[in-house]
C-alpha positions as CSV (number, residue, x, y, z in Angstrom):
1,X,0.0,0.0,0.0
2,X,1.3,3.5,-0.8
3,X,0.9,6.3,1.6
4,X,0.8,9.7,-0.2
5,X,1.6,11.7,3.0
6,X,5.0,10.0,3.1
7,X,5.9,10.8,-0.5
8,X,9.1,12.6,-0.8
9,X,10.3,11.7,2.7
10,X,13.5,9.9,3.4
11,X,12.1,7.4,5.9
12,X,14.7,6.2,8.5
13,X,13.8,3.1,10.4
14,X,15.3,3.7,13.9
15,X,15.6,0.0,15.0
16,X,16.3,-3.1,13.0
17,X,18.5,-6.1,13.6
18,X,21.2,-8.1,11.9
19,X,21.3,-11.9,11.9
20,X,25.1,-12.1,12.0
21,X,26.6,-14.2,9.3
22,X,28.4,-17.2,10.8
23,X,31.8,-16.1,9.5
24,X,31.5,-12.5,10.6
25,X,34.3,-12.9,13.2
26,X,36.3,-15.9,11.9
27,X,36.8,-14.4,8.5
28,X,38.4,-11.3,10.0
29,X,40.3,-12.9,12.9
30,X,44.0,-12.3,13.3
31,X,46.3,-15.4,13.1
32,X,46.0,-17.6,16.2
33,X,42.5,-16.4,17.0
34,X,40.5,-18.0,14.1
35,X,39.1,-20.7,16.4
36,X,38.6,-18.5,19.5
37,X,36.6,-15.5,18.2
38,X,32.7,-15.8,18.1
39,X,31.5,-18.5,15.7
40,X,28.9,-21.2,15.4
41,X,29.5,-24.7,16.6
42,X,27.2,-27.7,16.9
43,X,26.9,-29.7,20.1
44,X,24.4,-32.5,20.6
45,X,22.6,-31.4,17.5
46,X,22.2,-27.8,18.6
47,X,23.9,-24.8,16.9
48,X,25.4,-22.3,19.3
49,X,27.3,-19.1,19.0
50,X,30.5,-19.7,21.0
51,X,33.6,-17.7,22.1
52,X,36.9,-19.0,23.2
53,X,35.9,-22.3,21.6
54,X,33.7,-23.7,24.4
55,X,32.0,-20.8,26.0
56,X,28.4,-20.4,24.8
57,X,27.1,-17.0,23.9
58,X,23.7,-17.9,22.7
59,X,21.7,-20.3,20.5
60,X,22.5,-19.7,16.8
61,X,18.9,-18.9,15.9
62,X,17.7,-17.2,12.7
63,X,16.8,-14.2,14.9
64,X,13.9,-13.3,12.6
65,X,10.4,-14.4,11.8
66,X,10.4,-13.5,8.1
67,X,10.9,-16.8,6.3
68,X,13.1,-17.3,3.2
69,X,9.8,-17.3,1.2
70,X,9.1,-13.7,2.4
71,X,6.2,-14.8,4.6
72,X,6.1,-13.6,8.2
73,X,5.5,-16.6,10.5
74,X,3.7,-15.9,13.8
75,X,4.3,-17.5,17.1
76,X,7.3,-19.5,18.3
77,X,8.1,-21.5,15.1
78,X,11.2,-19.4,14.5
79,X,12.8,-20.9,17.6
80,X,13.7,-23.9,15.5
81,X,15.0,-21.9,12.5
82,X,18.6,-21.6,11.4
83,X,20.1,-18.9,9.3
84,X,19.1,-20.9,6.2
85,X,15.4,-20.6,7.1
86,X,15.2,-16.9,7.5
87,X,14.8,-14.3,4.7
88,X,18.2,-13.3,3.3
89,X,17.4,-9.7,4.2
90,X,18.1,-10.7,7.8
91,X,21.9,-11.1,7.0
92,X,22.6,-10.0,3.4
93,X,23.0,-6.3,2.6
94,X,21.7,-6.4,-1.0
95,X,18.6,-8.4,0.1
96,X,18.0,-6.0,2.9
97,X,18.2,-3.0,0.6
98,X,15.7,-4.7,-1.8
99,X,13.2,-5.1,1.1
100,X,13.8,-1.5,2.2
101,X,13.1,-0.3,-1.3
102,X,9.9,-2.4,-1.5
103,X,8.8,-0.9,1.8
104,X,9.7,2.6,0.9
105,X,12.3,2.9,3.7
106,X,15.4,4.8,2.8
107,X,17.7,4.0,5.8
108,X,17.8,1.8,8.9
109,X,19.6,1.9,12.2
110,X,21.0,-1.6,13.0
111,X,21.5,-3.5,16.2
112,X,23.1,-7.0,16.9
113,X,21.6,-10.3,17.9
114,X,24.1,-13.0,18.9
115,X,26.2,-10.9,21.3
116,X,23.2,-9.4,23.1
117,X,21.3,-6.3,22.1
118,X,23.8,-4.3,24.2
119,X,26.9,-6.4,23.6
120,X,26.5,-7.9,27.0
121,X,27.4,-11.4,26.0
122,X,31.0,-10.5,25.1
123,X,31.8,-10.9,28.8
124,X,31.3,-14.7,28.5
125,X,35.0,-14.8,27.6
126,X,37.4,-14.5,30.4
127,X,40.2,-13.5,28.1
128,X,40.7,-9.7,27.9
129,X,42.5,-9.8,24.6
130,X,39.9,-12.0,23.0
131,X,37.1,-9.7,24.2
132,X,38.8,-6.7,22.8
133,X,39.5,-8.3,19.5
134,X,35.9,-9.5,19.2
135,X,34.4,-6.1,19.8
136,X,36.8,-4.5,17.4
137,X,36.1,-7.0,14.7
138,X,32.4,-6.4,15.2
139,X,32.7,-2.7,14.8
140,X,35.0,-3.1,11.8
141,X,32.4,-5.4,10.2
142,X,29.6,-2.9,10.9
143,X,31.6,-0.1,9.2
144,X,32.1,-2.4,6.2
145,X,28.3,-3.1,6.2
146,X,27.5,0.6,6.3
147,X,29.8,1.3,3.4
148,X,28.6,-1.7,1.4
149,X,25.0,-0.4,1.8
150,X,25.9,2.9,0.3
151,X,25.3,4.6,3.7
152,X,21.7,3.3,4.0
153,X,22.4,0.9,6.9
154,X,23.8,2.4,10.0
155,X,24.9,-0.1,12.7
156,X,25.6,1.3,16.2
157,X,29.1,0.6,17.5
158,X,29.4,-1.6,20.6
159,X,31.3,-0.1,23.5
160,X,33.7,-2.4,25.4
161,X,32.0,-1.4,28.7
162,X,33.7,-4.2,30.7
163,X,37.1,-2.4,30.5
164,X,37.1,1.3,31.1
165,X,40.6,1.6,29.8
166,X,39.3,0.5,26.4
167,X,36.2,2.5,26.3
168,X,37.5,5.9,25.3
169,X,39.9,4.6,22.6
170,X,37.3,2.4,21.1
171,X,34.6,5.1,21.1
172,X,37.1,7.4,19.3
173,X,37.8,4.6,16.8
174,X,34.0,4.0,16.3
175,X,33.8,7.7,15.4
176,X,36.7,7.3,13.0
177,X,35.1,4.3,11.4
178,X,32.1,6.5,10.5
179,X,29.6,4.8,12.8
180,X,26.9,7.1,14.0
181,X,26.1,6.0,17.6
182,X,27.0,3.8,20.5
183,X,25.4,0.7,21.9
184,X,26.1,-0.5,25.4
185,X,24.7,-2.5,28.3
186,X,22.0,-0.9,30.5
187,X,23.1,-2.9,33.6
188,X,26.8,-3.4,33.9
189,X,26.2,-4.0,37.6
190,X,24.9,-7.4,36.6
191,X,28.5,-8.3,36.2
192,X,30.0,-6.7,39.2
193,X,30.8,-3.3,37.7
194,X,29.5,0.1,39.0
195,X,26.0,1.0,37.8
196,X,25.7,3.7,35.2
197,X,25.0,6.4,37.7
198,X,28.5,6.1,39.2
199,X,31.3,8.5,38.2
200,X,33.2,5.5,36.9
201,X,31.3,6.0,33.6
202,X,31.9,9.7,33.3
203,X,34.7,9.2,30.6
204,X,32.1,7.4,28.4
205,X,29.5,10.2,28.8
206,X,32.2,12.8,28.2
207,X,33.7,11.3,25.0
208,X,30.2,10.5,23.6
209,X,29.2,14.1,24.2
210,X,32.4,15.5,22.7
211,X,32.1,13.3,19.5
212,X,28.4,13.8,19.1
213,X,27.6,10.1,19.4
214,X,24.2,9.2,21.1
215,X,24.1,6.4,23.6
216,X,21.5,3.8,22.7
217,X,19.8,1.6,25.3
218,X,18.0,-1.2,23.5
219,X,15.5,-3.3,25.4
220,X,17.1,-6.5,26.5
221,X,20.5,-4.9,26.7
222,X,21.4,-6.6,30.0
223,X,21.2,-10.0,31.7
224,X,18.6,-8.8,34.2
225,X,16.2,-7.5,31.5
226,X,16.5,-10.7,29.5
227,X,15.8,-12.6,32.7
228,X,12.7,-10.5,33.2
229,X,11.6,-11.6,29.8
230,X,11.8,-15.2,31.0
231,X,10.6,-14.8,34.6
232,X,7.5,-12.6,34.2
233,X,5.2,-15.1,32.5
234,X,3.7,-17.7,34.8
235,X,4.8,-21.3,34.3
236,X,1.3,-22.4,33.3
237,X,1.2,-20.2,30.2
238,X,1.9,-21.9,26.9
239,X,5.0,-20.9,24.9
240,X,3.2,-18.5,22.6
241,X,1.7,-16.7,25.6
242,X,5.0,-16.6,27.3
243,X,6.6,-15.0,24.2
244,X,3.9,-12.4,23.9
245,X,3.9,-11.4,27.6
246,X,7.6,-11.6,28.0
247,X,8.1,-9.3,24.9
248,X,5.5,-6.8,26.2
249,X,7.2,-6.6,29.6
250,X,10.7,-6.1,28.0
251,X,9.5,-2.8,26.5
252,X,8.6,-1.5,29.9
253,X,12.1,-2.4,31.3
254,X,13.5,0.7,29.6
255,X,11.3,2.9,31.8
256,X,13.5,1.9,34.7
257,X,16.7,2.6,32.6
258,X,15.5,6.1,31.8
259,X,14.3,6.8,35.3
260,X,17.7,5.8,36.7
261,X,19.6,7.9,34.1
262,X,17.6,10.9,35.2
263,X,17.5,10.4,39.0
264,X,21.2,9.5,39.2
265,X,22.1,13.0,37.9
266,X,24.0,11.7,34.8
267,X,22.0,14.1,32.5
268,X,22.4,16.9,35.0
269,X,26.2,16.5,34.8
270,X,26.3,16.0,31.1
271,X,23.6,18.3,29.7
272,X,24.6,17.7,26.0
273,X,24.6,13.9,26.2
274,X,21.9,12.3,24.1
275,X,20.1,9.1,25.0
276,X,17.9,6.8,22.9
277,X,15.4,4.3,24.3
278,X,15.2,1.7,21.6
279,X,12.3,-0.7,20.9
280,X,10.4,0.4,24.0
281,X,7.5,2.2,22.4
282,X,6.3,5.6,23.7
283,X,2.9,5.2,25.2
284,X,4.3,4.8,28.7
285,X,6.4,7.9,28.6
286,X,3.7,10.5,29.6
287,X,2.8,8.6,32.7
288,X,6.4,7.8,33.7
289,X,7.3,11.5,33.5
290,X,4.3,12.5,35.6
291,X,5.3,9.9,38.1
292,X,9.0,10.9,38.2
293,X,8.1,14.5,38.7
294,X,5.6,13.7,41.4
295,X,7.9,11.4,43.3
296,X,10.6,14.0,43.6
297,X,8.2,16.0,45.8
298,X,7.7,12.9,48.0
299,X,11.4,12.5,48.8
300,X,13.1,13.7,51.9
301,X,13.9,17.4,51.6
302,X,17.3,17.9,50.1
303,X,17.7,14.4,48.8
304,X,17.1,15.3,45.2
305,X,19.0,18.6,45.2
306,X,21.5,17.3,42.7
307,X,18.8,17.8,40.0
308,X,18.3,21.4,38.9
309,X,15.2,20.7,36.8
310,X,12.1,18.5,37.0
311,X,12.8,14.9,35.7
312,X,10.5,15.5,32.7
313,X,12.7,18.4,31.6
314,X,15.7,16.2,31.2
315,X,13.8,13.9,29.0
316,X,12.6,16.8,26.8
317,X,16.2,18.0,26.5
318,X,18.2,14.7,26.1
319,X,16.2,11.6,25.6
320,X,14.6,10.1,22.4
321,X,12.3,7.1,21.9
322,X,11.1,4.9,19.1
323,X,7.7,3.4,18.4
324,X,6.4,0.9,15.9
325,X,3.1,-1.0,16.5
326,X,1.3,1.6,18.5
327,X,-1.6,3.1,16.5
328,X,-2.8,5.3,19.3
329,X,-1.1,7.4,22.0
330,X,1.4,9.2,19.8
331,X,-0.4,12.5,20.2
332,X,-0.1,12.3,24.0
333,X,3.6,11.4,23.7
334,X,4.2,14.4,21.4
335,X,2.4,16.7,23.9
336,X,4.5,15.3,26.7
337,X,8.0,15.4,25.2
338,X,7.7,17.1,21.7
339,X,7.6,15.5,18.3
340,X,11.3,16.1,17.7
341,X,12.2,13.4,20.3
342,X,10.2,10.6,18.6
343,X,11.4,8.2,15.8
344,X,9.7,5.5,13.9
345,X,11.0,1.9,13.8
346,X,10.0,-1.5,12.4
347,X,12.2,-3.9,14.5
348,X,12.8,-5.9,11.2
349,X,13.1,-8.9,11.2
350,X,12.2,-9.7,14.9
351,X,9.0,-11.3,16.1
352,X,7.2,-8.0,16.6
353,X,8.4,-6.4,13.4
354,X,6.1,-4.4,11.1
355,X,6.2,-6.6,8.0
356,X,5.1,-6.7,5.3
357,X,3.2,-3.5,5.4
358,X,5.5,-1.4,7.5
359,X,4.1,2.1,6.8
360,X,0.5,1.1,7.5
361,X,1.1,1.5,11.3
362,X,2.9,4.8,10.9
363,X,0.1,6.1,8.8
364,X,-2.6,5.2,11.4
365,X,-0.5,6.4,14.3
366,X,0.3,9.8,12.8
367,X,-3.1,10.6,11.3
368,X,-3.6,13.6,13.6
369,X,0.0,14.8,13.5
370,X,0.9,17.7,11.2
371,X,3.2,17.4,8.2
372,X,6.3,19.0,9.8
373,X,6.1,16.8,12.9
374,X,5.5,13.7,10.7
375,X,8.5,14.4,8.5
376,X,10.6,14.6,11.7
377,X,9.3,11.4,13.2
378,X,9.6,9.5,10.0
379,X,13.2,10.4,9.3
380,X,14.5,13.9,9.9
381,X,14.8,13.5,13.7
382,X,16.9,10.4,13.2
383,X,19.0,12.1,10.6
384,X,19.7,15.0,12.9
385,X,20.4,12.8,16.0
386,X,22.7,10.4,14.2
387,X,24.3,12.9,11.8
388,X,23.0,11.1,8.8
389,X,23.3,13.0,5.5
390,X,20.2,12.8,3.4
391,X,20.1,12.4,-0.4
392,X,19.4,15.6,-2.3
């Protein structure tokens, strides 16, 4: 279906995923590390992504629900798929561009699968050198993918958050590679590191601000949020119900991440730092901001003096969010935080993705939104935030 109100817009899809080719790391590994970098191995008939030969990162799933035939398959059937069962657009640049053209999408922001949505699974290796090489190879590969796509696919660079001595040099290298943003874990304290409110992380916020690289917090970007996905559904639910409820609750996890970033004072200390809440939707934002503002007044006098503004003001200044399946509630989100802080996504090719009629949802959601705000939400906001040059 064509949508005339989107004619002439360079639509930027603010959240998609890559099903990593099985040779992504091995084909780029330095001598002596060919068998140690992340790769797929079979054990007891199950394909797993492994690191350091025996340490398991994750099941080597297709990480998508669009079959090779082009059909979107509902439910949990994709749990049994391999990369050969999923549509080539999940892992192949040319096939992805063809789908984007078909769907009238000009560019996409891209996030990983096998290493965790925030790169949290890299810590499975106890070898510091191997972890460093693995994240560097990933970022190099993503720069290659971006170039191969003709600057239409924009992967976010993974930050080696488990070693602060590596963070600033790698972020500087990410910038030099031409990547447009940073992807990191939302809960490093799951692994014994300080939480993100601690001054330990100030060098990351400082270099990200200086280089104009937004920090992206994707849902499921930590062990605890992925555990929430698995622990919230009651045991009596069937697998399909567990998948649906677990997915829905993962979206809300980012409300906690955003609340912590505001209350901790990180955004007070770094007023130019830009944060993105990825794949979380936006309908919950107006209520969260009302609650955060109200709760400040309920605290012990003086305990929140490190904040010079109301919590909602930090969001309006520094935080951005993406929506996809919501057909209502966008007007309220715009009223709460402003249209220039919203972006449209599809989550292609994940279970909740908008496929095959990606723009139908956007058309319904934005029917009461004026043309200028619509142009921003559908692409211009992402282009500005991620410094993406638009075709003339």
